KEGU-214566 format. One record per residue (C-alpha): chain; x, y, z; residue number from 1. Coordinates in pm, whole numbers, plus 50000, padded with zeros to 5 digits. Layout:
// KEGU-214566
NODE; A; X; Y; Z; NUM .
...
This chain:
// KEGU-214566
NODE; A; 69366; 52633; 87876; 1 .
NODE; A; 69156; 52708; 88154; 2 .
NODE; A; 69114; 53043; 88293; 3 .
NODE; A; 69369; 53210; 88513; 4 .
NODE; A; 69282; 53151; 88862; 5 .
NODE; A; 69319; 53505; 89000; 6 .
NODE; A; 68959; 53390; 89193; 7 .
NODE; A; 69169; 53151; 89393; 8 .
NODE; A; 69382; 53391; 89525; 9 .
NODE; A; 69187; 53677; 89685; 10 .
NODE; A; 69354; 54001; 89721; 11 .
NODE; A; 69642; 53912; 89512; 12 .
NODE; A; 69680; 54182; 89252; 13 .
NODE; A; 69625; 54429; 89567; 14 .
NODE; A; 69929; 54228; 89737; 15 .
NODE; A; 70146; 54214; 89403; 16 .
NODE; A; 70080; 54645; 89357; 17 .
NODE; A; 70232; 54652; 89741; 18 .
NODE; A; 70537; 54476; 89654; 19 .
NODE; A; 70627; 54657; 89331; 20 .
NODE; A; 70588; 54969; 89520; 21 .
NODE; A; 70804; 54818; 89810; 22 .
NODE; A; 71095; 54716; 89536; 23 .
NODE; A; 71048; 55061; 89345; 24 .
NODE; A; 71092; 55241; 89667; 25 .
NODE; A; 71424; 55029; 89783; 26 .
NODE; A; 71594; 54986; 89481; 27 .
NODE; A; 71927; 54772; 89464; 28 .
NODE; A; 72232; 54849; 89240; 29 .
NODE; A; 72417; 54511; 89075; 30 .
NODE; A; 72531; 54255; 89294; 31 .
NODE; A; 72420; 54448; 89585; 32 .
NODE; A; 72044; 54306; 89597; 33 .
NODE; A; 72007; 54188; 89921; 34 .
NODE; A; 71686; 54316; 90042; 35 .
NODE; A; 71528; 54240; 89732; 36 .
NODE; A; 71612; 53880; 89725; 37 .
NODE; A; 71500; 53853; 90087; 38 .
NODE; A; 71176; 54019; 89959; 39 .
NODE; A; 71160; 53792; 89688; 40 .
NODE; A; 71212; 53485; 89918; 41 .
NODE; A; 70949; 53590; 90174; 42 .
NODE; A; 70699; 53587; 89905; 43 .
NODE; A; 70807; 53251; 89709; 44 .
NODE; A; 70757; 53078; 90072; 45 .
NODE; A; 70418; 53054; 90153; 46 .
NODE; A; 70344; 52918; 89757; 47 .
NODE; A; 70457; 52577; 89812; 48 .
NODE; A; 70792; 52636; 89574; 49 .
NODE; A; 71117; 52532; 89756; 50 .
NODE; A; 71316; 52861; 89783; 51 .
NODE; A; 71702; 52875; 89729; 52 .
NODE; A; 71887; 53178; 89800; 53 .
NODE; A; 72240; 53304; 89742; 54 .
NODE; A; 72277; 53146; 89382; 55 .
NODE; A; 72561; 53277; 89174; 56 .
NODE; A; 72562; 53604; 89452; 57 .
NODE; A; 72219; 53704; 89539; 58 .
NODE; A; 72019; 53521; 89294; 59 .
NODE; A; 71671; 53314; 89435; 60 .
NODE; A; 71553; 53005; 89283; 61 .
NODE; A; 71215; 52857; 89336; 62 .
NODE; A; 71128; 52505; 89225; 63 .
NODE; A; 70786; 52376; 89224; 64 .
NODE; A; 70741; 51986; 89080; 65 .
NODE; A; 70394; 51901; 89008; 66 .
NODE; A; 70438; 51535; 88854; 67 .
NODE; A; 70556; 51392; 88527; 68 .
NODE; A; 70584; 51632; 88251; 69 .
NODE; A; 70842; 51943; 88086; 70 .
NODE; A; 71019; 52156; 88300; 71 .
NODE; A; 71021; 52517; 88263; 72 .
NODE; A; 71229; 52774; 88340; 73 .
NODE; A; 71077; 53132; 88413; 74 .
NODE; A; 71329; 53433; 88452; 75 .
NODE; A; 71318; 53776; 88568; 76 .
NODE; A; 71615; 53987; 88708; 77 .
NODE; A; 71586; 54253; 89012; 78 .
NODE; A; 71915; 54457; 88981; 79 .
NODE; A; 71846; 54886; 88968; 80 .
NODE; A; 72060; 55165; 88813; 81 .
NODE; A; 72291; 55435; 88927; 82 .
NODE; A; 71999; 55693; 88798; 83 .
NODE; A; 71812; 55984; 88994; 84 .
NODE; A; 71467; 55927; 89014; 85 .
NODE; A; 71258; 56250; 88889; 86 .
NODE; A; 70885; 56052; 88832; 87 .
NODE; A; 70743; 56225; 89097; 88 .
NODE; A; 70556; 55924; 89228; 89 .
NODE; A; 70473; 55875; 89582; 90 .
NODE; A; 70689; 55553; 89590; 91 .
NODE; A; 70968; 55717; 89413; 92 .
NODE; A; 71330; 55626; 89519; 93 .
NODE; A; 71583; 55842; 89725; 94 .
NODE; A; 71822; 55581; 89804; 95 .
NODE; A; 72149; 55643; 89722; 96 .
NODE; A; 72430; 55373; 89744; 97 .
NODE; A; 72806; 55307; 89651; 98 .
NODE; A; 72850; 55146; 89358; 99 .
NODE; A; 73142; 54899; 89215; 100 .
NODE; A; 73402; 55190; 89202; 101 .
NODE; A; 73323; 55330; 89547; 102 .
NODE; A; 73131; 55634; 89429; 103 .
NODE; A; 72811; 55767; 89604; 104 .
NODE; A; 72544; 55718; 89374; 105 .
NODE; A; 72148; 55769; 89351; 106 .
NODE; A; 71935; 55413; 89249; 107 .
NODE; A; 71646; 55348; 89070; 108 .
NODE; A; 71464; 55073; 88884; 109 .
NODE; A; 71474; 55256; 88602; 110 .
NODE; A; 71473; 54955; 88386; 111 .
NODE; A; 71112; 54817; 88528; 112 .
NODE; A; 71356; 54490; 88692; 113 .
NODE; A; 71130; 54576; 88979; 114 .
NODE; A; 70775; 54455; 88752; 115 .
NODE; A; 70920; 54168; 88586; 116 .
NODE; A; 71053; 54029; 88954; 117 .
NODE; A; 70691; 54097; 89082; 118 .
NODE; A; 70508; 53944; 88779; 119 .
NODE; A; 70730; 53615; 88856; 120 .
NODE; A; 70619; 53632; 89212; 121 .
NODE; A; 70244; 53681; 89077; 122 .
NODE; A; 70289; 53421; 88796; 123 .
NODE; A; 70461; 53175; 89062; 124 .
NODE; A; 70171; 53229; 89313; 125 .
NODE; A; 69870; 53132; 89015; 126 .
NODE; A; 70061; 52836; 88852; 127 .
NODE; A; 70105; 52699; 89261; 128 .
NODE; A; 69711; 52758; 89283; 129 .
NODE; A; 69607; 52596; 88963; 130 .
NODE; A; 69842; 52252; 89007; 131 .
NODE; A; 69543; 52033; 88894; 132 .
NODE; A; 69578; 52175; 88576; 133 .
NODE; A; 69910; 52151; 88446; 134 .
NODE; A; 70200; 51895; 88534; 135 .
NODE; A; 70527; 51911; 88500; 136 .
NODE; A; 70823; 52126; 88689; 137 .
NODE; A; 70786; 52497; 88709; 138 .
NODE; A; 71153; 52651; 88777; 139 .
NODE; A; 71144; 53039; 88903; 140 .
NODE; A; 71483; 53232; 88866; 141 .
NODE; A; 71533; 53560; 89009; 142 .
NODE; A; 71848; 53671; 88874; 143 .
NODE; A; 72086; 53975; 88997; 144 .
NODE; A; 72329; 54184; 88807; 145 .
NODE; A; 72143; 54174; 88460; 146 .
NODE; A; 72297; 54517; 88443; 147 .
NODE; A; 72644; 54416; 88463; 148 .
NODE; A; 72560; 54150; 88243; 149 .
NODE; A; 72693; 53895; 88484; 150 .
NODE; A; 72423; 53758; 88676; 151 .
NODE; A; 72322; 53490; 88461; 152 .
NODE; A; 72671; 53380; 88429; 153 .
NODE; A; 72696; 53393; 88799; 154 .
NODE; A; 72386; 53151; 88841; 155 .
NODE; A; 72495; 52915; 88557; 156 .
NODE; A; 72824; 52898; 88721; 157 .
NODE; A; 72710; 52849; 89076; 158 .
NODE; A; 72568; 52479; 88956; 159 .
NODE; A; 72217; 52627; 88834; 160 .
NODE; A; 72151; 52360; 88590; 161 .
NODE; A; 72358; 52086; 88818; 162 .
NODE; A; 72137; 52187; 89155; 163 .
NODE; A; 71775; 52239; 89007; 164 .
NODE; A; 71575; 52094; 88747; 165 .
NODE; A; 71742; 52149; 88407; 166 .
NODE; A; 71420; 52325; 88156; 167 .
NODE; A; 71318; 52202; 87853; 168 .
NODE; A; 71229; 52606; 87765; 169 .
NODE; A; 71341; 52912; 87897; 170 .
NODE; A; 71102; 53190; 87894; 171 .
NODE; A; 71147; 53539; 88012; 172 .
NODE; A; 71025; 53899; 87954; 173 .
NODE; A; 71070; 54269; 87942; 174 .
NODE; A; 70848; 54597; 88023; 175 .
NODE; A; 70887; 54891; 87817; 176 .
NODE; A; 70749; 55176; 87614; 177 .
NODE; A; 70471; 55017; 87455; 178 .
NODE; A; 70133; 55072; 87526; 179 .
NODE; A; 70037; 54938; 87858; 180 .
NODE; A; 69893; 54577; 87810; 181 .
NODE; A; 69983; 54525; 87488; 182 .
NODE; A; 70272; 54249; 87412; 183 .
NODE; A; 70553; 54306; 87138; 184 .
NODE; A; 70713; 54012; 87019; 185 .
NODE; A; 71000; 53895; 86754; 186 .
NODE; A; 71164; 53615; 86622; 187 .
NODE; A; 71526; 53473; 86593; 188 .
NODE; A; 71761; 53722; 86694; 189 .
NODE; A; 71581; 53978; 86886; 190 .
NODE; A; 71843; 54178; 87118; 191 .
NODE; A; 72198; 54288; 86980; 192 .
NODE; A; 72508; 54133; 87153; 193 .
NODE; A; 72690; 54388; 87384; 194 .
NODE; A; 73066; 54456; 87474; 195 .
NODE; A; 73166; 54703; 87718; 196 .
NODE; A; 73540; 54835; 87709; 197 .
NODE; A; 73699; 55046; 87986; 198 .
NODE; A; 73995; 55289; 87813; 199 .
NODE; A; 74249; 55463; 88021; 200 .
NODE; A; 74422; 55761; 87830; 201 .
NODE; A; 74800; 55854; 87933; 202 .
NODE; A; 74944; 56201; 87887; 203 .
NODE; A; 75149; 56425; 88083; 204 .
NODE; A; 74973; 56683; 88339; 205 .
NODE; A; 75038; 57041; 88312; 206 .
NODE; A; 74932; 57391; 88392; 207 .
NODE; A; 74627; 57526; 88164; 208 .
NODE; A; 74822; 57807; 88058; 209 .
NODE; A; 75135; 57593; 87933; 210 .
NODE; A; 75000; 57369; 87708; 211 .
NODE; A; 75299; 57321; 87494; 212 .
NODE; A; 75469; 57112; 87810; 213 .
NODE; A; 75191; 56902; 87869; 214 .
NODE; A; 75032; 56624; 87671; 215 .
NODE; A; 74687; 56699; 87670; 216 .
NODE; A; 74462; 56388; 87771; 217 .
NODE; A; 74107; 56628; 87756; 218 .
NODE; A; 74225; 56683; 87371; 219 .
NODE; A; 74327; 56327; 87332; 220 .
NODE; A; 73997; 56208; 87442; 221 .
NODE; A; 73787; 56469; 87260; 222 .
NODE; A; 73978; 56344; 86923; 223 .
NODE; A; 73867; 55969; 87012; 224 .
NODE; A; 73561; 56032; 87087; 225 .
NODE; A; 73467; 56191; 86755; 226 .
NODE; A; 73673; 55938; 86543; 227 .
NODE; A; 73502; 55632; 86685; 228 .
NODE; A; 73160; 55756; 86521; 229 .
NODE; A; 73346; 55672; 86178; 230 .
NODE; A; 73323; 55310; 86269; 231 .
NODE; A; 72996; 55246; 86214; 232 .
NODE; A; 72943; 55482; 85925; 233 .
NODE; A; 73279; 55359; 85710; 234 .
NODE; A; 73374; 55047; 85831; 235 .
NODE; A; 73035; 54854; 85862; 236 .
NODE; A; 72835; 54772; 85572; 237 .
NODE; A; 72516; 54992; 85530; 238 .
NODE; A; 72313; 54619; 85533; 239 .
NODE; A; 72441; 54566; 85890; 240 .
NODE; A; 72370; 54679; 86217; 241 .
NODE; A; 72615; 54860; 86487; 242 .
NODE; A; 72614; 55067; 86766; 243 .
NODE; A; 72926; 55247; 86914; 244 .
NODE; A; 72841; 55473; 87237; 245 .
NODE; A; 73063; 55661; 87466; 246 .
NODE; A; 72902; 55657; 87768; 247 .
NODE; A; 73187; 55790; 87963; 248 .
NODE; A; 73429; 56070; 87970; 249 .
NODE; A; 73599; 56145; 88279; 250 .
NODE; A; 73921; 56375; 88284; 251 .
NODE; A; 74083; 56632; 88540; 252 .
NODE; A; 73981; 56815; 88877; 253 .
NODE; A; 74027; 57190; 88765; 254 .
NODE; A; 73948; 57389; 88502; 255 .
NODE; A; 74319; 57551; 88453; 256 .
NODE; A; 74504; 57194; 88509; 257 .
NODE; A; 74579; 56938; 88208; 258 .
NODE; A; 74518; 56606; 88371; 259 .
NODE; A; 74783; 56327; 88300; 260 .
NODE; A; 74492; 56099; 88238; 261 .
NODE; A; 74145; 56061; 88114; 262 .
NODE; A; 73869; 55782; 88100; 263 .
NODE; A; 73640; 55656; 87854; 264 .
NODE; A; 73364; 55400; 87875; 265 .
NODE; A; 73230; 55252; 87566; 266 .
NODE; A; 72992; 55037; 87469; 267 .
NODE; A; 72906; 54858; 87162; 268 .
NODE; A; 72607; 54680; 86989; 269 .
NODE; A; 72618; 54362; 86695; 270 .
NODE; A; 72389; 54101; 86603; 271 .
NODE; A; 72647; 53906; 86419; 272 .
NODE; A; 73029; 53807; 86518; 273 .
NODE; A; 73195; 53886; 86198; 274 .
NODE; A; 73074; 54270; 86259; 275 .
NODE; A; 73175; 54222; 86662; 276 .
NODE; A; 73521; 54133; 86513; 277 .
NODE; A; 73528; 54443; 86299; 278 .
NODE; A; 73414; 54660; 86537; 279 .
NODE; A; 73623; 54559; 86881; 280 .
NODE; A; 73992; 54588; 86701; 281 .
NODE; A; 73830; 54926; 86519; 282 .
NODE; A; 73813; 55080; 86887; 283 .
NODE; A; 74177; 54982; 87011; 284 .
NODE; A; 74329; 55091; 86689; 285 .
NODE; A; 74172; 55443; 86686; 286 .
NODE; A; 74238; 55474; 87047; 287 .
NODE; A; 74576; 55374; 86997; 288 .
NODE; A; 74664; 55611; 86745; 289 .
NODE; A; 74500; 55890; 86871; 290 .
NODE; A; 74719; 55849; 87160; 291 .
NODE; A; 75042; 55828; 86959; 292 .
NODE; A; 74921; 56140; 86743; 293 .
NODE; A; 74895; 56320; 87067; 294 .
NODE; A; 75249; 56189; 87129; 295 .
NODE; A; 75171; 56033; 87451; 296 .
NODE; A; 75435; 55847; 87597; 297 .
NODE; A; 75262; 55574; 87734; 298 .
NODE; A; 75013; 55322; 87563; 299 .
NODE; A; 74636; 55319; 87653; 300 .
NODE; A; 74507; 55075; 87870; 301 .
NODE; A; 74175; 54879; 87770; 302 .
NODE; A; 73949; 54662; 87993; 303 .
NODE; A; 73706; 54452; 87806; 304 .
NODE; A; 73487; 54401; 88121; 305 .
NODE; A; 73138; 54315; 88022; 306 .
NODE; A; 72954; 54123; 87734; 307 .
NODE; A; 72622; 53982; 87676; 308 .
NODE; A; 72554; 53738; 87397; 309 .
NODE; A; 72260; 53830; 87111; 310 .
NODE; A; 71937; 53715; 87241; 311 .
NODE; A; 71769; 53474; 86969; 312 .
NODE; A; 71430; 53354; 87014; 313 .
NODE; A; 71381; 53024; 86883; 314 .
NODE; A; 71137; 53054; 86601; 315 .
NODE; A; 70964; 52722; 86638; 316 .
NODE; A; 70899; 52799; 87020; 317 .
NODE; A; 70839; 53189; 86962; 318 .
NODE; A; 70551; 53092; 86739; 319 .
NODE; A; 70387; 52820; 86997; 320 .
NODE; A; 70420; 53098; 87279; 321 .
NODE; A; 70272; 53410; 87047; 322 .
NODE; A; 69966; 53187; 86933; 323 .
NODE; A; 69886; 53146; 87299; 324 .
NODE; A; 69922; 53500; 87369; 325 .
NODE; A; 69695; 53563; 87092; 326 .
NODE; A; 69416; 53342; 87190; 327 .
NODE; A; 69425; 53488; 87569; 328 .
NODE; A; 69466; 53836; 87521; 329 .
NODE; A; 69340; 53875; 87184; 330 .
NODE; A; 69542; 53979; 86857; 331 .
NODE; A; 69466; 54318; 86909; 332 .
NODE; A; 69680; 54305; 87184; 333 .
NODE; A; 69974; 54140; 87033; 334 .
NODE; A; 70228; 54305; 86761; 335 .
NODE; A; 70542; 54253; 86616; 336 .
NODE; A; 70831; 54481; 86658; 337 .
NODE; A; 71184; 54514; 86538; 338 .
NODE; A; 71518; 54448; 86649; 339 .
NODE; A; 71570; 54589; 86968; 340 .
NODE; A; 71961; 54732; 86993; 341 .
NODE; A; 71977; 54717; 87390; 342 .
NODE; A; 72119; 54408; 87556; 343 .
NODE; A; 72009; 54119; 87745; 344 .
NODE; A; 72199; 53806; 87948; 345 .
NODE; A; 71901; 53635; 87975; 346 .
NODE; A; 71998; 53447; 87685; 347 .
NODE; A; 72280; 53269; 87869; 348 .
NODE; A; 72047; 53024; 88012; 349 .
NODE; A; 71891; 52880; 87775; 350 .
NODE; A; 72226; 52875; 87581; 351 .
NODE; A; 72372; 52723; 87879; 352 .
NODE; A; 72142; 52428; 87881; 353 .
NODE; A; 72135; 52367; 87537; 354 .
NODE; A; 71733; 52466; 87525; 355 .
NODE; A; 71512; 52704; 87310; 356 .
NODE; A; 71424; 53061; 87463; 357 .
NODE; A; 71120; 53290; 87399; 358 .
NODE; A; 71153; 53654; 87542; 359 .
NODE; A; 70905; 53917; 87455; 360 .
NODE; A; 70807; 54244; 87554; 361 .
NODE; A; 70510; 54421; 87729; 362 .
NODE; A; 70375; 54728; 87739; 363 .
NODE; A; 70383; 54962; 88048; 364 .
NODE; A; 70301; 55323; 87941; 365 .
NODE; A; 70015; 55523; 87905; 366 .
NODE; A; 70024; 55614; 87579; 367 .
NODE; A; 69702; 55851; 87574; 368 .
NODE; A; 69702; 56103; 87322; 369 .
NODE; A; 69950; 55946; 87117; 370 .
NODE; A; 69894; 55765; 86765; 371 .
NODE; A; 69927; 55391; 86797; 372 .
NODE; A; 70037; 55375; 86448; 373 .
NODE; A; 70330; 55505; 86500; 374 .
NODE; A; 70387; 55277; 86821; 375 .
NODE; A; 70328; 54953; 86582; 376 .
NODE; A; 70606; 55117; 86345; 377 .
NODE; A; 70853; 55211; 86598; 378 .
NODE; A; 70843; 55575; 86599; 379 .
NODE; A; 70614; 55629; 86933; 380 .
NODE; A; 70826; 55511; 87161; 381 .
NODE; A; 71067; 55806; 87121; 382 .
NODE; A; 70747; 56044; 87270; 383 .
NODE; A; 70765; 55863; 87624; 384 .
NODE; A; 71029; 55804; 87916; 385 .
NODE; A; 71169; 55504; 87819; 386 .
NODE; A; 71378; 55231; 88020; 387 .
NODE; A; 71680; 55381; 88193; 388 .
NODE; A; 71526; 55739; 88152; 389 .
NODE; A; 71494; 55921; 88522; 390 .
NODE; A; 71143; 55928; 88438; 391 .
NODE; A; 71045; 55594; 88359; 392 .
NODE; A; 70733; 55462; 88514; 393 .
NODE; A; 70533; 55176; 88414; 394 .
NODE; A; 70197; 55214; 88506; 395 .
NODE; A; 70085; 54922; 88788; 396 .
NODE; A; 69780; 54847; 88586; 397 .
NODE; A; 69726; 54685; 88365; 398 .
NODE; A; 70122; 54656; 88338; 399 .
NODE; A; 70124; 54416; 88641; 400 .
NODE; A; 69817; 54180; 88502; 401 .
NODE; A; 69953; 54172; 88183; 402 .
NODE; A; 70297; 54055; 88295; 403 .
NODE; A; 70137; 53784; 88530; 404 .
NODE; A; 69953; 53636; 88281; 405 .
NODE; A; 70163; 53630; 88005; 406 .
NODE; A; 70393; 53456; 88221; 407 .
NODE; A; 70171; 53224; 88335; 408 .
NODE; A; 69988; 53139; 87963; 409 .
NODE; A; 70361; 53075; 87826; 410 .
NODE; A; 70425; 52857; 88127; 411 .
NODE; A; 70129; 52652; 88096; 412 .
NODE; A; 70164; 52638; 87714; 413 .
NODE; A; 70460; 52463; 87732; 414 .
NODE; A; 70387; 52229; 88051; 415 .
NODE; A; 70193; 51922; 88067; 416 .
NODE; A; 69799; 51894; 88126; 417 .
NODE; A; 69726; 52222; 87945; 418 .
NODE; A; 69488; 52119; 87677; 419 .
């Protein structure tokens, strides 16, 4: 493979760094990524990509046709999270916005999606500047609403594979708490499937001094939270993997009022459909049982509102892609990592198109002073701010250059004329 054409794009690294800082300073929540989409479209336009906006909502698709050959889909997401940034960076976000429920929340790129989008812009630029060295079609997909696990489905439902060239392979990446400049990978199932349910419990409100006249939803909710912990420890076989997390519990307005409702937000992570079919019914069974035990006069409500499939890396395609990474970056910068219990909807693209997917991670954290052997064994990541932390802040370099080059190397591995 020919050397990557950074020299044909003078000042590109500095331009991308500024672009990244701009996206980081102006994050937007899922389904609200209007400015971000505009900035991405403006950046893609001069490269020669055919740019289409408003795909599946705020999604952006760029297409670069360069003769006969395979079609490669490169995917990045670009939505942010309701997190208050505490990095102290000069380009830190101070943005606030209304979430889908109308609540005023802080907004931060706490998962690195700004870095993903920036690296795909950079990769598109380098690919456009090296068309003599490859042939085929590149489809650059900038996806909204990954954090709601609906962005990929929205784009597919909006005719992604009918309106644009259908890919032969889907390639995507995620920045995370690995040493900056390193690439982590897995084969087969690499990220868990996710389901989220919003639960509303009903009781009878009353004065805090007269609990006997009320049906206490706070106590009901507390018992639900405690009892849910028994699903994984007592109903899932030890050899299998599952996670049940209550990330939201809201009830009441004042300390001397027993509220008549309580709400819980619950997520599950599983790798196996059989285990998923154990966990989901168990949640509903426990919630209903606790409501009955508390004397609730109304059944609880369940809204299973989010779902993401297990993300599966095609083994043969992964082996080929990682071998190209090892040749380009050196074996010392490539490391296998364990399965990740977080979830992603990037797999929706490959599954919907019926083609293989390859998804890898790359590092963005300065691990100076930490034992890298612990990182390899999966322990070092607990020592640094990771994704979704208010302190998560990838080092701009070498993170940015590594992410750009990984996308280009992966794309050219599957495009024609790369020998």
